[in-house]
Backbone of each chain as nested JSON, in Angstrom:
{
  "chains": [
    {"id": "A", "residues": [
      {"number": 1, "name": "MET", "atoms": {"N": [-66.104, -37.701, 13.114], "CA": [-65.175, -37.922, 11.845], "C": [-65.414, -38.166, 10.924]}},
      {"number": 2, "name": "ASN", "atoms": {"N": [-65.457, -37.789, 9.604], "CA": [-65.939, -38.429, 8.456], "C": [-64.914, -39.575, 8.143]}},
      {"number": 3, "name": "ASN", "atoms": {"N": [-65.323, -40.516, 7.23], "CA": [-64.424, -41.748, 6.857], "C": [-64.528, -41.681, 5.204]}},
      {"number": 4, "name": "ALA", "atoms": {"N": [-63.133, -41.864, 4.963], "CA": [-62.889, -42.165, 3.438], "C": [-61.857, -43.381, 3.311]}},
      {"number": 5, "name": "ILE", "atoms": {"N": [-62.37, -44.369, 2.323], "CA": [-61.563, -45.437, 2.123], "C": [-61.149, -45.436, 0.779]}},
      {"number": 6, "name": "PHE", "atoms": {"N": [-59.989, -45.45, 0.378], "CA": [-59.658, -45.491, -1.146], "C": [-59.135, -46.846, -1.366]}},
      {"number": 7, "name": "TYR", "atoms": {"N": [-59.833, -47.544, -2.203], "CA": [-59.491, -48.735, -2.757], "C": [-58.702, -48.815, -3.825]}},
      {"number": 8, "name": "HIS", "atoms": {"N": [-57.632, -49.645, -4.067], "CA": [-56.782, -49.521, -5.324], "C": [-56.246, -50.888, -5.485]}},
      {"number": 9, "name": "ALA", "atoms": {"N": [-55.52, -51.163, -6.63], "CA": [-55.019, -52.444, -6.764], "C": [-53.575, -52.196, -7.202]}},
      {"number": 10, "name": "GLY", "atoms": {"N": [-52.99, -51.201, -6.985], "CA": [-51.541, -51.142, -7.339], "C": [-51.262, -50.668, -8.869]}},
      {"number": 11, "name": "CYS", "atoms": {"N": [-52.386, -50.496, -9.782], "CA": [-52.17, -50.169, -11.191], "C": [-51.747, -48.834, -11.191]}},
      {"number": 12, "name": "PRO", "atoms": {"N": [-51.21, -48.485, -12.441], "CA": [-50.695, -46.961, -12.584], "C": [-51.928, -45.866, -12.438]}},
      {"number": 13, "name": "VAL", "atoms": {"N": [-53.09, -46.206, -12.961], "CA": [-54.258, -45.314, -12.799], "C": [-54.611, -45.415, -11.392]}},
      {"number": 14, "name": "CYS", "atoms": {"N": [-54.346, -46.482, -10.612], "CA": [-54.777, -46.242, -9.063], "C": [-53.708, -45.594, -8.339]}},
      {"number": 15, "name": "ILE", "atoms": {"N": [-52.578, -45.507, -8.643], "CA": [-51.536, -44.856, -8.066], "C": [-51.637, -43.329, -8.215]}},
      {"number": 16, "name": "GLU", "atoms": {"N": [-51.984, -42.985, -9.554], "CA": [-52.221, -41.451, -9.782], "C": [-53.301, -40.999, -9.017]}},
      {"number": 17, "name": "ALA", "atoms": {"N": [-54.472, -41.865, -9.014], "CA": [-55.475, -41.388, -8.32], "C": [-55.292, -41.245, -6.618]}},
      {"number": 18, "name": "GLU", "atoms": {"N": [-54.532, -42.091, -6.134], "CA": [-53.954, -42.158, -4.744], "C": [-53.221, -40.956, -4.363]}},
      {"number": 19, "name": "GLN", "atoms": {"N": [-52.285, -40.744, -5.47], "CA": [-51.398, -39.485, -5.11], "C": [-52.088, -38.166, -5.297]}},
      {"number": 20, "name": "LYS", "atoms": {"N": [-53.092, -38.125, -6.132], "CA": [-53.628, -36.86, -6.372], "C": [-54.85, -36.713, -5.643]}},
      {"number": 21, "name": "VAL", "atoms": {"N": [-55.923, -37.476, -5.825], "CA": [-57.31, -37.404, -5.241], "C": [-57.36, -37.814, -3.686]}},
      {"number": 22, "name": "ALA", "atoms": {"N": [-56.921, -38.968, -3.278], "CA": [-56.862, -39.205, -1.891], "C": [-56.092, -38.336, -1.253]}},
      {"number": 23, "name": "GLU", "atoms": {"N": [-54.92, -37.754, -1.768], "CA": [-53.912, -36.996, -1.157], "C": [-54.716, -35.538, -0.821]}},
      {"number": 24, "name": "ALA", "atoms": {"N": [-55.721, -35.251, -1.767], "CA": [-56.404, -33.986, -1.635], "C": [-57.33, -33.818, -0.568]}},
      {"number": 25, "name": "ILE", "atoms": {"N": [-57.695, -34.879, 0.281], "CA": [-58.824, -35.016, 1.004], "C": [-58.349, -34.282, 2.255]}},
      {"number": 26, "name": "ASP", "atoms": {"N": [-59.185, -33.746, 2.942], "CA": [-58.972, -32.74, 4.197], "C": [-58.701, -33.883, 5.281]}},
      {"number": 27, "name": "LYS", "atoms": {"N": [-57.554, -34.032, 5.849], "CA": [-57.283, -34.985, 6.903], "C": [-57.697, -34.386, 8.317]}},
      {"number": 28, "name": "ALA", "atoms": {"N": [-58.111, -33.168, 8.396], "CA": [-58.542, -32.557, 9.585], "C": [-60.126, -33.265, 9.814]}},
      {"number": 29, "name": "ARG", "atoms": {"N": [-60.691, -33.328, 8.683], "CA": [-62.215, -33.794, 8.762], "C": [-62.382, -35.226, 8.38]}},
      {"number": 30, "name": "PHE", "atoms": {"N": [-61.513, -35.735, 7.811], "CA": [-61.658, -37.267, 7.206], "C": [-60.447, -38.305, 7.813]}},
      {"number": 31, "name": "HIS", "atoms": {"N": [-60.925, -39.274, 8.3], "CA": [-60.115, -40.403, 8.411], "C": [-59.748, -41.049, 7.193]}},
      {"number": 32, "name": "VAL", "atoms": {"N": [-58.62, -41.018, 6.659], "CA": [-58.442, -41.533, 5.15], "C": [-57.574, -43.012, 5.31]}},
      {"number": 33, "name": "GLU", "atoms": {"N": [-58.293, -43.981, 4.772], "CA": [-57.556, -45.407, 4.796], "C": [-57.334, -45.653, 3.364]}},
      {"number": 34, "name": "ILE", "atoms": {"N": [-56.133, -46.144, 3.19], "CA": [-55.85, -46.758, 1.864], "C": [-55.698, -48.322, 1.665]}},
      {"number": 35, "name": "VAL", "atoms": {"N": [-56.513, -48.964, 1.086], "CA": [-56.529, -50.327, 0.994], "C": [-56.221, -50.966, -0.501]}},
      {"number": 36, "name": "HIS", "atoms": {"N": [-55.333, -51.699, -0.503], "CA": [-54.755, -52.348, -1.824], "C": [-55.431, -53.761, -1.934]}},
      {"number": 37, "name": "LEU", "atoms": {"N": [-56.499, -53.771, -2.654], "CA": [-57.278, -54.959, -2.803], "C": [-56.634, -56.122, -3.313]}},
      {"number": 38, "name": "GLY", "atoms": {"N": [-55.483, -56.028, -4.198], "CA": [-54.865, -57.085, -4.653], "C": [-54.09, -57.727, -3.524]}},
      {"number": 39, "name": "GLU", "atoms": {"N": [-53.803, -56.908, -2.506], "CA": [-52.899, -57.594, -1.336], "C": [-53.708, -57.907, -0.114]}},
      {"number": 40, "name": "GLU", "atoms": {"N": [-54.886, -57.24, -0.089], "CA": [-55.888, -57.421, 1.135], "C": [-57.166, -57.984, 0.518]}},
      {"number": 41, "name": "LYS", "atoms": {"N": [-57.143, -59.272, 0.162], "CA": [-58.276, -59.613, -0.634], "C": [-59.454, -59.983, 0.361]}},
      {"number": 42, "name": "ASN", "atoms": {"N": [-59.198, -60.208, 1.82], "CA": [-60.163, -60.384, 2.562], "C": [-61.163, -59.038, 2.852]}},
      {"number": 43, "name": "ARG", "atoms": {"N": [-60.675, -57.97, 2.158], "CA": [-61.486, -56.64, 2.1], "C": [-62.248, -56.318, 0.978]}},
      {"number": 44, "name": "LEU", "atoms": {"N": [-62.275, -57.566, -0.023], "CA": [-63.221, -57.461, -1.181], "C": [-64.647, -57.355, -0.927]}},
      {"number": 45, "name": "PRO", "atoms": {"N": [-64.98, -58.363, 0.133], "CA": [-66.447, -58.207, 0.401], "C": [-66.919, -56.924, 0.895]}},
      {"number": 46, "name": "GLU", "atoms": {"N": [-66.174, -56.431, 1.811], "CA": [-66.516, -55.022, 2.281], "C": [-66.854, -53.969, 1.057]}},
      {"number": 47, "name": "ALA", "atoms": {"N": [-65.841, -54.002, 0.288], "CA": [-65.905, -53.066, -0.971], "C": [-66.998, -53.362, -1.731]}},
      {"number": 48, "name": "GLU", "atoms": {"N": [-67.305, -54.616, -2.105], "CA": [-68.491, -54.948, -2.825], "C": [-69.737, -54.485, -2.227]}},
      {"number": 49, "name": "ARG", "atoms": {"N": [-69.833, -54.563, -0.923], "CA": [-70.992, -54.219, -0.045], "C": [-71.238, -52.644, -0.266]}},
      {"number": 50, "name": "ALA", "atoms": {"N": [-70.048, -52.073, -0.334], "CA": [-70.281, -50.483, -0.391], "C": [-70.573, -49.966, -1.686]}},
      {"number": 51, "name": "GLY", "atoms": {"N": [-70.622, -50.98, -2.899], "CA": [-70.96, -50.56, -4.081], "C": [-69.802, -50.321, -4.966]}},
      {"number": 52, "name": "VAL", "atoms": {"N": [-68.543, -50.858, -4.595], "CA": [-67.433, -50.699, -5.52], "C": [-67.46, -51.605, -6.413]}},
      {"number": 53, "name": "LYS", "atoms": {"N": [-67.329, -50.996, -7.861], "CA": [-67.335, -51.966, -8.922], "C": [-65.946, -52.138, -9.561]}},
      {"number": 54, "name": "SER", "atoms": {"N": [-65.133, -51.046, -9.453], "CA": [-63.867, -51.106, -10.156], "C": [-62.912, -50.3, -9.309]}},
      {"number": 55, "name": "VAL", "atoms": {"N": [-61.601, -50.373, -9.581], "CA": [-60.668, -49.48, -8.655], "C": [-59.833, -48.728, -9.831]}},
      {"number": 56, "name": "PRO", "atoms": {"N": [-59.492, -47.528, -9.425], "CA": [-59.514, -46.854, -8.001], "C": [-60.98, -46.432, -7.707]}},
      {"number": 57, "name": "ALA", "atoms": {"N": [-61.355, -46.572, -6.452], "CA": [-62.572, -45.939, -5.965], "C": [-62.514, -45.45, -4.698]}},
      {"number": 58, "name": "LEU", "atoms": {"N": [-63.167, -44.47, -4.406], "CA": [-63.291, -43.645, -3.072], "C": [-64.63, -43.93, -2.598]}},
      {"number": 59, "name": "VAL", "atoms": {"N": [-64.403, -44.412, -1.118], "CA": [-65.964, -44.536, -0.531], "C": [-65.957, -43.435, 0.631]}},
      {"number": 60, "name": "LEU", "atoms": {"N": [-66.77, -42.381, 0.408], "CA": [-67.084, -41.474, 1.436], "C": [-68.035, -41.702, 2.241]}},
      {"number": 61, "name": "ASN", "atoms": {"N": [-67.95, -41.839, 3.656], "CA": [-69.134, -42.328, 4.376], "C": [-69.984, -43.333, 3.865]}},
      {"number": 62, "name": "GLY", "atoms": {"N": [-69.554, -44.161, 3.281], "CA": [-70.253, -45.209, 2.772], "C": [-70.766, -45.187, 1.233]}},
      {"number": 63, "name": "VAL", "atoms": {"N": [-70.328, -44.052, 0.645], "CA": [-71.13, -43.76, -0.612], "C": [-69.884, -43.959, -1.706]}},
      {"number": 64, "name": "PRO", "atoms": {"N": [-69.863, -44.773, -2.668], "CA": [-68.643, -45.243, -3.543], "C": [-68.771, -44.093, -4.734]}},
      {"number": 65, "name": "PHE", "atoms": {"N": [-67.389, -43.936, -5.022], "CA": [-67.217, -42.993, -6.192], "C": [-66.16, -43.822, -6.905]}},
      {"number": 66, "name": "HIS", "atoms": {"N": [-66.491, -43.958, -8.152], "CA": [-65.395, -44.653, -9.163], "C": [-64.471, -43.543, -9.827]}},
      {"number": 67, "name": "ILE", "atoms": {"N": [-63.115, -43.519, -9.732], "CA": [-62.337, -42.631, -10.246], "C": [-61.554, -42.947, -11.26]}},
      {"number": 68, "name": "ASN", "atoms": {"N": [-61.805, -42.652, -12.643], "CA": [-61.194, -43.069, -13.834], "C": [-61.444, -44.643, -13.616]}},
      {"number": 69, "name": "HIS", "atoms": {"N": [-60.764, -45.446, -14.189], "CA": [-60.957, -46.92, -14.501], "C": [-59.644, -47.623, -14.568]}},
      {"number": 70, "name": "GLY", "atoms": {"N": [-59.181, -48.511, -13.497], "CA": [-58.094, -49.165, -13.549], "C": [-58.363, -50.737, -13.972]}},
      {"number": 71, "name": "ALA", "atoms": {"N": [-59.218, -51.467, -13.025], "CA": [-59.468, -52.61, -13.151], "C": [-60.88, -53.025, -12.441]}},
      {"number": 72, "name": "ASN", "atoms": {"N": [-61.462, -53.96, -13.006], "CA": [-62.848, -54.269, -12.415], "C": [-62.585, -55.33, -11.187]}},
      {"number": 73, "name": "LEU", "atoms": {"N": [-63.429, -55.142, -10.072], "CA": [-63.277, -55.745, -8.917], "C": [-63.139, -57.296, -9.188]}},
      {"number": 74, "name": "SER", "atoms": {"N": [-63.867, -57.781, -10.345], "CA": [-64.013, -59.165, -10.451], "C": [-62.351, -59.79, -11.157]}},
      {"number": 75, "name": "ALA", "atoms": {"N": [-61.636, -58.74, -11.608], "CA": [-60.406, -59.22, -11.938], "C": [-59.465, -59.343, -10.795]}},
      {"number": 76, "name": "LEU", "atoms": {"N": [-59.795, -59.085, -9.598], "CA": [-58.964, -59.064, -8.435], "C": [-59.282, -60.254, -7.52]}},
      {"number": 77, "name": "LYS", "atoms": {"N": [-60.312, -60.924, -8.001], "CA": [-60.583, -62.453, -7.22], "C": [-59.761, -63.515, -7.473]}}
    ]},
    {"id": "B", "residues": [
      {"number": 1, "name": "MET", "atoms": {"N": [-50.329, -22.451, -3.951], "CA": [-51.744, -23.138, -3.504], "C": [-52.118, -23.924, -4.688]}},
      {"number": 2, "name": "ASN", "atoms": {"N": [-52.677, -25.23, -4.268], "CA": [-52.973, -26.116, -5.219], "C": [-54.322, -25.868, -5.923]}},
      {"number": 3, "name": "ASN", "atoms": {"N": [-54.565, -26.283, -7.049], "CA": [-55.727, -26.083, -7.935], "C": [-56.501, -27.015, -8.153]}},
      {"number": 4, "name": "ALA", "atoms": {"N": [-58.006, -26.855, -7.746], "CA": [-58.841, -27.94, -7.965], "C": [-60.069, -27.468, -8.69]}},
      {"number": 5, "name": "ILE", "atoms": {"N": [-60.426, -27.915, -9.963], "CA": [-61.698, -27.359, -10.594], "C": [-62.636, -28.794, -10.549]}},
      {"number": 6, "name": "PHE", "atoms": {"N": [-63.866, -28.581, -10.007], "CA": [-64.754, -29.595, -10.284], "C": [-65.734, -29.286, -11.309]}},
      {"number": 7, "name": "TYR", "atoms": {"N": [-65.823, -30.003, -12.274], "CA": [-66.805, -29.689, -13.533], "C": [-67.941, -30.646, -13.494]}},
      {"number": 8, "name": "HIS", "atoms": {"N": [-69.299, -29.965, -13.668], "CA": [-70.348, -30.763, -13.66], "C": [-71.485, -30.292, -14.472]}},
      {"number": 9, "name": "ALA", "atoms": {"N": [-72.597, -30.72, -14.703], "CA": [-73.702, -30.282, -15.612], "C": [-74.893, -30.276, -14.951]}},
      {"number": 10, "name": "GLY", "atoms": {"N": [-74.865, -30.175, -13.426], "CA": [-76.136, -30.18, -12.601], "C": [-76.887, -31.446, -12.507]}},
      {"number": 11, "name": "CYS", "atoms": {"N": [-76.16, -32.758, -13.135], "CA": [-77.045, -33.933, -12.964], "C": [-77.152, -34.512, -11.629]}},
      {"number": 12, "name": "PRO", "atoms": {"N": [-77.993, -35.587, -11.301], "CA": [-77.862, -36.081, -9.948], "C": [-76.561, -36.734, -9.674]}},
      {"number": 13, "name": "VAL", "atoms": {"N": [-75.919, -37.527, -10.489], "CA": [-74.554, -38.068, -10.288], "C": [-73.662, -36.958, -10.052]}},
      {"number": 14, "name": "CYS", "atoms": {"N": [-73.777, -35.897, -10.587], "CA": [-72.913, -34.73, -10.513], "C": [-72.904, -33.963, -9.102]}},
      {"number": 15, "name": "ILE", "atoms": {"N": [-74.216, -33.833, -8.793], "CA": [-74.623, -33.133, -7.497], "C": [-73.956, -33.975, -6.168]}},
      {"number": 16, "name": "GLU", "atoms": {"N": [-74.119, -35.481, -6.418], "CA": [-73.686, -36.124, -5.348], "C": [-72.133, -36.049, -5.58]}},
      {"number": 17, "name": "ALA", "atoms": {"N": [-71.514, -36.251, -6.277], "CA": [-69.855, -36.047, -6.271], "C": [-69.634, -34.559, -5.797]}},
      {"number": 18, "name": "GLU", "atoms": {"N": [-70.445, -33.767, -6.14], "CA": [-70.0, -32.268, -5.853], "C": [-70.031, -32.253, -4.261]}},
      {"number": 19, "name": "GLN", "atoms": {"N": [-71.201, -32.815, -3.639], "CA": [-71.508, -32.606, -2.276], "C": [-70.445, -33.492, -1.321]}},
      {"number": 20, "name": "LYS", "atoms": {"N": [-70.167, -34.559, -2.067], "CA": [-69.204, -35.547, -1.366], "C": [-67.761, -35.411, -1.462]}},
      {"number": 21, "name": "VAL", "atoms": {"N": [-67.454, -35.574, -2.938], "CA": [-66.02, -35.527, -3.182], "C": [-65.246, -34.141, -3.148]}},
      {"number": 22, "name": "ALA", "atoms": {"N": [-66.06, -33.107, -3.933], "CA": [-65.448, -31.888, -3.974], "C": [-65.482, -31.255, -2.617]}},
      {"number": 23, "name": "GLU", "atoms": {"N": [-66.456, -31.539, -1.94], "CA": [-66.347, -31.074, -0.345], "C": [-65.459, -31.595, 0.552]}},
      {"number": 24, "name": "ALA", "atoms": {"N": [-65.049, -32.894, 0.264], "CA": [-63.993, -33.412, 1.176], "C": [-62.528, -32.802, 0.701]}},
      {"number": 25, "name": "ILE", "atoms": {"N": [-62.401, -32.063, -0.288], "CA": [-60.961, -31.571, -0.508], "C": [-60.652, -30.605, 0.642]}},
      {"number": 26, "name": "ASP", "atoms": {"N": [-59.186, -30.77, 0.79], "CA": [-58.646, -29.8, 1.794], "C": [-58.627, -28.309, 1.37]}},
      {"number": 27, "name": "LYS", "atoms": {"N": [-59.427, -27.392, 1.873], "CA": [-59.506, -26.026, 1.29], "C": [-58.358, -25.34, 1.746]}},
      {"number": 28, "name": "ALA", "atoms": {"N": [-57.706, -25.798, 2.915], "CA": [-56.621, -25.022, 3.377], "C": [-55.19, -25.051, 2.203]}},
      {"number": 29, "name": "ARG", "atoms": {"N": [-55.391, -26.284, 1.443], "CA": [-54.274, -26.48, 0.486], "C": [-54.64, -26.396, -1.01]}},
      {"number": 30, "name": "PHE", "atoms": {"N": [-56.006, -26.384, -1.283], "CA": [-56.452, -26.274, -2.615], "C": [-57.428, -25.196, -2.799]}},
      {"number": 31, "name": "HIS", "atoms": {"N": [-57.289, -24.46, -3.737], "CA": [-58.456, -23.337, -4.21], "C": [-59.285, -24.326, -5.01]}},
      {"number": 32, "name": "VAL", "atoms": {"N": [-60.612, -24.333, -4.516], "CA": [-61.729, -25.334, -5.27], "C": [-62.652, -24.383, -5.977]}},
      {"number": 33, "name": "GLU", "atoms": {"N": [-62.578, -24.459, -7.289], "CA": [-63.523, -23.983, -8.121], "C": [-64.635, -24.852, -8.71]}},
      {"number": 34, "name": "ILE", "atoms": {"N": [-65.948, -24.565, -8.586], "CA": [-67.031, -25.385, -9.089], "C": [-67.577, -24.809, -10.355]}},
      {"number": 35, "name": "VAL", "atoms": {"N": [-67.47, -25.589, -11.547], "CA": [-67.945, -25.058, -12.807], "C": [-69.068, -25.892, -13.319]}},
      {"number": 36, "name": "HIS", "atoms": {"N": [-70.135, -25.218, -13.549], "CA": [-71.423, -25.848, -14.226], "C": [-71.429, -25.596, -15.748]}},
      {"number": 37, "name": "LEU", "atoms": {"N": [-70.775, -26.847, -16.47], "CA": [-70.576, -26.612, -17.914], "C": [-71.772, -26.378, -18.858]}},
      {"number": 38, "name": "GLY", "atoms": {"N": [-72.945, -26.607, -18.204], "CA": [-74.141, -26.52, -18.993], "C": [-74.692, -25.134, -18.897]}},
      {"number": 39, "name": "GLU", "atoms": {"N": [-74.145, -24.49, -17.939], "CA": [-74.391, -22.966, -17.89], "C": [-73.388, -22.064, -18.238]}},
      {"number": 40, "name": "GLU", "atoms": {"N": [-71.984, -22.639, -18.203], "CA": [-70.903, -21.957, -18.396], "C": [-70.077, -22.744, -19.65]}},
      {"number": 41, "name": "LYS", "atoms": {"N": [-70.81, -22.684, -20.842], "CA": [-70.425, -23.407, -21.947], "C": [-68.948, -22.716, -22.582]}},
      {"number": 42, "name": "ASN", "atoms": {"N": [-68.746, -21.566, -22.303], "CA": [-67.459, -20.995, -22.48], "C": [-66.231, -21.622, -21.993]}},
      {"number": 43, "name": "ARG", "atoms": {"N": [-66.5, -22.416, -20.793], "CA": [-65.521, -23.123, -20.244], "C": [-65.029, -24.572, -20.617]}},
      {"number": 44, "name": "LEU", "atoms": {"N": [-66.078, -24.935, -21.752], "CA": [-65.962, -26.247, -22.401], "C": [-64.467, -26.544, -23.021]}},
      {"number": 45, "name": "PRO", "atoms": {"N": [-63.976, -25.7, -23.844], "CA": [-62.615, -25.753, -24.385], "C": [-61.616, -25.962, -23.183]}},
      {"number": 46, "name": "GLU", "atoms": {"N": [-61.637, -25.212, -22.491], "CA": [-60.623, -25.322, -21.088], "C": [-60.682, -26.743, -20.552]}},
      {"number": 47, "name": "ALA", "atoms": {"N": [-62.004, -27.248, -20.446], "CA": [-62.264, -28.389, -19.807], "C": [-61.663, -29.657, -20.705]}},
      {"number": 48, "name": "GLU", "atoms": {"N": [-61.922, -29.545, -21.889], "CA": [-61.444, -30.399, -22.844], "C": [-59.959, -30.358, -22.919]}},
      {"number": 49, "name": "ARG", "atoms": {"N": [-59.136, -29.17, -22.916], "CA": [-57.903, -29.183, -22.928], "C": [-57.231, -29.824, -21.884]}},
      {"number": 50, "name": "ALA", "atoms": {"N": [-58.032, -30.039, -20.75], "CA": [-57.575, -30.586, -19.471], "C": [-57.664, -32.031, -19.621]}},
      {"number": 51, "name": "GLY", "atoms": {"N": [-58.465, -32.693, -20.677], "CA": [-58.713, -33.896, -20.878], "C": [-59.847, -34.652, -20.25]}},
      {"number": 52, "name": "VAL", "atoms": {"N": [-60.733, -33.702, -19.904], "CA": [-62.081, -33.982, -19.459], "C": [-63.06, -34.629, -20.53]}},
      {"number": 53, "name": "LYS", "atoms": {"N": [-63.464, -35.764, -20.156], "CA": [-64.315, -36.474, -21.314], "C": [-65.673, -36.552, -20.759]}},
      {"number": 54, "name": "SER", "atoms": {"N": [-66.1, -36.438, -19.591], "CA": [-67.328, -36.487, -19.287], "C": [-67.315, -35.895, -17.707]}},
      {"number": 55, "name": "VAL", "atoms": {"N": [-68.641, -35.595, -17.344], "CA": [-69.009, -34.954, -15.918], "C": [-69.648, -35.883, -15.222]}},
      {"number": 56, "name": "PRO", "atoms": {"N": [-69.482, -36.058, -13.805], "CA": [-68.669, -35.083, -13.039], "C": [-67.193, -35.405, -13.251]}},
      {"number": 57, "name": "ALA", "atoms": {"N": [-66.241, -34.395, -13.137], "CA": [-64.84, -34.362, -13.416], "C": [-64.161, -33.606, -12.455]}},
      {"number": 58, "name": "LEU", "atoms": {"N": [-63.052, -33.955, -11.923], "CA": [-62.254, -33.171, -10.966], "C": [-60.877, -33.106, -11.645]}},
      {"number": 59, "name": "VAL", "atoms": {"N": [-60.547, -31.83, -11.704], "CA": [-59.163, -31.439, -12.295], "C": [-58.17, -31.139, -11.236]}},
      {"number": 60, "name": "LEU", "atoms": {"N": [-57.229, -31.698, -11.074], "CA": [-56.34, -31.359, -9.717], "C": [-55.088, -31.145, -10.288]}},
      {"number": 61, "name": "ASN", "atoms": {"N": [-54.72, -29.757, -10.155], "CA": [-53.357, -29.27, -10.747], "C": [-53.246, -29.695, -12.186]}},
      {"number": 62, "name": "GLY", "atoms": {"N": [-54.283, -29.613, -12.972], "CA": [-54.438, -29.799, -14.48], "C": [-54.536, -31.411, -14.832]}},
      {"number": 63, "name": "VAL", "atoms": {"N": [-54.51, -32.286, -13.87], "CA": [-54.741, -33.705, -14.033], "C": [-56.204, -34.143, -13.847]}},
      {"number": 64, "name": "PRO", "atoms": {"N": [-56.882, -34.522, -14.871], "CA": [-58.299, -34.946, -14.746], "C": [-58.676, -36.272, -14.34]}},
      {"number": 65, "name": "PHE", "atoms": {"N": [-59.653, -36.371, -13.36], "CA": [-60.245, -37.621, -12.865], "C": [-61.562, -37.586, -12.879]}},
      {"number": 66, "name": "HIS", "atoms": {"N": [-62.027, -38.548, -13.746], "CA": [-63.539, -38.821, -13.864], "C": [-64.207, -39.451, -12.878]}},
      {"number": 67, "name": "ILE", "atoms": {"N": [-65.094, -38.948, -12.278], "CA": [-65.853, -39.666, -10.98], "C": [-67.18, -40.121, -11.387]}},
      {"number": 68, "name": "ASN", "atoms": {"N": [-67.317, -41.45, -11.258], "CA": [-68.563, -42.072, -11.772], "C": [-69.041, -41.519, -13.159]}},
      {"number": 69, "name": "HIS", "atoms": {"N": [-70.096, -41.531, -13.603], "CA": [-70.337, -40.96, -14.871], "C": [-71.713, -40.471, -15.016]}},
      {"number": 70, "name": "GLY", "atoms": {"N": [-71.843, -39.098, -15.525], "CA": [-73.059, -38.315, -15.402], "C": [-73.611, -38.269, -16.856]}},
      {"number": 71, "name": "ALA", "atoms": {"N": [-72.65, -37.479, -17.785], "CA": [-72.809, -37.208, -18.99], "C": [-71.482, -36.848, -19.696]}},
      {"number": 72, "name": "ASN", "atoms": {"N": [-71.39, -37.359, -21.067], "CA": [-70.318, -36.963, -21.723], "C": [-70.24, -35.496, -22.012]}},
      {"number": 73, "name": "LEU", "atoms": {"N": [-69.226, -34.95, -22.287], "CA": [-68.943, -33.467, -22.593], "C": [-69.706, -33.299, -23.974]}},
      {"number": 74, "name": "SER", "atoms": {"N": [-69.736, -34.126, -24.806], "CA": [-70.214, -33.972, -26.221], "C": [-71.789, -33.572, -26.057]}},
      {"number": 75, "name": "ALA", "atoms": {"N": [-72.329, -34.24, -24.973], "CA": [-73.868, -33.785, -24.901], "C": [-74.15, -32.484, -24.355]}},
      {"number": 76, "name": "LEU", "atoms": {"N": [-73.076, -31.788, -23.886], "CA": [-73.094, -30.382, -23.477], "C": [-72.93, -29.272, -24.443]}},
      {"number": 77, "name": "LYS", "atoms": {"N": [-72.641, -29.69, -25.528], "CA": [-72.315, -28.508, -26.564], "C": [-73.605, -28.171, -27.42]}}
    ]}
  ]
}
């Protein structure tokens, strides 16, 4: 199973990306997890290790993709 | 049927996004079209009208999402 993690922080840009991009992912091939980094700050180190610099971001099998720009990760610490 | 158009310009950032993000879209729910704006310059006005500022970009049902950053659209004209 492929792995998709969508990191966001509840911002409007994040929510639109979640509703459109994360929603479009093929659930038959990908396990999709949605992580709110503002509420789950313990996931910040993991996101940083994956190369996430800002949210919203989609990490597909470990590869980070930044989708538009809502907030830098540094603003969530 | 939902509509997804992935605009790119053949750059390495574009190709990675195409192979990972565009590939992850659920083909059962989305008609996915890949457009190389360097080779199909006649599609530039349409991309601009959809709000695409840079490539790679994914337009889902008319809403643009910029994925990482390869090149500005202005560089492709």
